[in-house]
C-alpha positions as CSV (number, residue, x, y, z in Angstrom):
1,M,110.6,132.0,90.7
2,N,109.7,132.4,87.0
3,Q,106.9,134.7,84.9
4,F,104.6,131.4,85.3
5,Q,105.0,130.4,88.4
6,D,104.5,134.1,89.8
7,L,101.6,134.3,87.5
8,W,99.9,131.1,88.9
9,A,100.6,132.1,92.3
10,R,99.0,135.0,91.9
11,F,95.9,134.0,90.3
12,H,95.5,130.5,92.1
13,E,97.7,130.2,95.0
14,G,97.1,127.0,96.9
15,H,96.1,125.0,93.6
16,R,97.5,122.8,91.5
17,P,97.8,123.5,87.9
18,I,95.4,120.5,86.1
19,G,91.9,120.6,85.4
20,Y,90.2,118.3,87.5
21,R,92.6,119.2,90.7
22,L,91.6,123.0,90.4
23,R,87.8,121.6,90.6
24,Q,88.4,119.3,93.4
25,G,90.5,122.1,95.6
26,G,87.3,124.2,95.5
27,A,89.1,127.0,93.1
28,A,86.2,129.9,91.7
29,N,84.2,130.7,89.3
30,W,84.4,126.8,88.2
31,V,81.7,126.0,85.2
32,R,81.6,122.6,82.7
33,F,80.9,122.2,79.4
34,H,80.6,118.9,77.5
35,S,82.0,118.3,74.3
36,L,78.8,116.0,72.8
37,P,75.6,116.2,73.2
38,E,73.6,114.3,75.7
39,S,76.5,114.5,77.6
40,K,78.2,111.8,76.1
41,R,81.7,110.7,76.7
42,Y,83.8,109.7,73.6
43,A,83.6,111.1,70.1
44,E,83.0,108.0,67.5
45,T,82.2,109.7,64.1
46,D,84.4,112.1,62.7
47,E,80.9,114.0,63.0
48,E,81.4,113.6,66.6
49,R,85.1,115.1,66.8
50,G,84.1,117.7,65.0
51,I,81.5,119.1,67.6
52,I,84.1,118.9,69.6
53,L,86.5,120.8,68.4
54,R,84.3,123.6,67.7
55,R,82.8,123.9,70.9
56,Q,86.7,123.5,73.1
57,N,88.0,126.4,70.0
58,A,84.0,128.6,70.7
59,L,84.8,128.3,74.5
60,A,88.1,129.3,74.6
61,A,87.7,132.6,72.4
62,E,85.6,133.7,74.7
63,L,88.0,133.2,77.6
64,F,90.9,134.4,75.4
65,A,90.1,136.4,72.2
66,S,93.6,137.1,71.1
67,D,95.2,137.7,73.8
68,P,98.6,136.2,75.2
69,C,98.0,133.1,77.1
70,W,99.6,130.1,78.6
71,L,100.0,126.8,77.3
72,V,100.7,124.8,80.1
73,Q,100.9,120.9,80.4
74,T,101.9,119.1,83.7
75,H,104.0,116.1,84.4
76,W,103.9,113.0,85.8
77,T,107.4,111.1,87.1
78,T,107.1,108.1,86.6
79,P,108.8,106.0,89.4
80,D,112.0,104.2,87.8
81,G,110.8,100.3,87.3
82,V,107.1,101.0,87.1
83,I,105.9,101.3,83.5
84,D,103.2,103.7,83.3
85,V,100.1,102.7,80.5
86,A,99.8,106.1,79.5
87,D,103.3,106.8,78.3
88,Q,102.4,104.8,75.2
89,N,101.1,107.5,73.9
90,D,103.6,110.3,74.4
91,P,100.6,112.3,76.7
92,F,103.3,115.5,76.9
93,A,104.2,115.7,72.6
94,A,102.6,118.7,73.2
95,T,105.3,120.3,75.0
96,R,107.8,119.7,72.7
97,Q,105.4,120.7,69.8
98,F,105.2,124.0,71.6
99,N,107.9,124.6,73.0
100,L,107.1,124.4,76.3
101,E,109.9,125.4,79.3
102,P,110.2,124.1,82.6
103,A,107.9,126.2,85.0
104,F,107.8,124.3,88.4
105,A,108.1,121.3,90.1
106,Y,106.3,119.9,93.2
107,V,105.3,116.9,95.1
108,D,102.1,115.7,95.6
109,D,101.0,113.8,98.7
110,E,97.9,115.1,98.6
111,D,96.1,112.8,96.1
112,E,94.1,110.2,97.2
113,D,94.3,108.1,94.4
114,D,98.0,107.3,95.3
115,E,99.3,106.2,97.8
116,D,103.0,107.8,98.2
117,P,103.1,111.2,97.3
118,S,104.1,111.2,93.5
119,S,106.4,114.2,91.8
120,W,105.3,116.7,89.2
121,R,107.3,119.0,86.9
122,V,104.7,121.4,85.4
123,H,105.8,123.0,82.0
124,A,104.3,126.2,80.5
125,G,104.9,129.2,77.2
126,V,103.1,132.3,76.1
127,T,101.1,131.7,73.4
128,R,97.8,133.4,71.7
129,W,94.5,131.0,71.3
130,T,93.9,130.9,67.6
131,D,90.8,129.0,66.1
132,R,91.6,125.2,64.9
133,V,95.4,126.1,65.9
134,F,95.0,123.6,68.4
135,D,92.9,121.1,67.0
136,E,95.4,118.5,67.4
137,L,96.1,118.4,70.8
138,L,92.7,119.3,72.1
139,A,91.7,115.7,70.3
140,D,94.3,113.8,72.0
141,I,92.7,115.3,74.9
142,A,89.5,114.5,74.0
143,E,90.7,110.9,73.5
144,D,92.9,110.8,76.8
145,R,96.0,110.5,75.1
146,A,97.3,113.7,75.8
147,G,98.5,114.2,79.4
148,F,97.3,117.2,81.7
149,T,96.8,120.2,80.1
150,L,95.5,123.8,80.2
151,W,95.4,127.5,79.4
152,M,95.3,130.4,81.7
153,S,94.8,133.7,80.6
154,E,97.9,135.7,81.1
155,A,95.8,139.1,82.4
156,T,93.0,137.6,84.5
157,G,94.1,134.2,85.2
158,S,91.2,132.3,83.4
159,V,91.9,128.8,83.3
160,F,90.6,126.7,80.1
161,A,91.3,123.1,81.2
162,P,89.8,120.5,78.6
163,Y,89.3,116.6,79.8
164,D,88.4,113.6,78.1
165,G,84.6,114.6,78.2
166,G,84.3,118.6,78.0
167,V,85.8,121.2,79.1
168,D,86.7,123.0,82.8
169,L,86.3,126.7,83.0
170,F,87.9,128.7,85.6
171,L,86.9,132.3,84.8
172,A,87.6,135.5,86.7
173,E,84.6,136.9,87.3
174,A,80.9,135.1,88.8
175,E,79.6,137.1,86.1
176,Q,81.7,135.9,83.4
177,V,80.0,132.3,84.3
178,A,76.7,133.2,84.5
179,A,77.0,134.5,80.9
180,L,78.8,131.7,79.7
181,K,76.4,129.4,81.2
182,A,73.4,131.3,79.6
183,K,74.8,131.5,76.0
184,Y,75.9,127.7,76.2
185,R,73.3,126.3,78.0
186,Q,72.6,123.2,75.9
187,W,76.2,122.3,76.5
188,L,75.5,122.0,80.6
189,S,75.5,119.1,82.3
190,S,72.2,118.3,83.8
191,H,73.3,116.9,87.2
192,A,72.8,118.7,89.8
193,S,76.4,119.2,90.9
194,G,77.6,120.7,87.7
195,L,80.0,117.1,86.5
């Protein structure tokens, strides 16, 4: 085992390091914030792209301040002979850009969307959240050009998991969920499920 694998097991035992899988698996203290007003999914203007980056940087700063966190990308393995259209976007460029190291691998036979078990490789590296440093990666995630990416606090295990449409947060304490919901209430979904 390596340091990230140990920390992941300590904070998120039984969960995969993918935002939607954490949510579907019932990870504690989840809250979702939308990236654009009125829950709009994709930006169409530079102004909207700016809103996405401001919101996501603000939320990440709430979780990490300047403390160490792990940047994580979970890679799917495309079987031989299969062409995956997502691979055209180089969805894991950030793994190279940020020098993420192999952390662990797993086979997922629980994904309802796949008939066959799929192989996954998790890459991770320690970093610090710095305002605007990850903007290019956040923009790629918002446009669905990047693979599954999240950041995890080294100290608390809190997770910041952006996706094309918003951010899922998995916080260490329920009180943090309530505080962030109150502070950023205009960014919440109006749907009763929080989605």
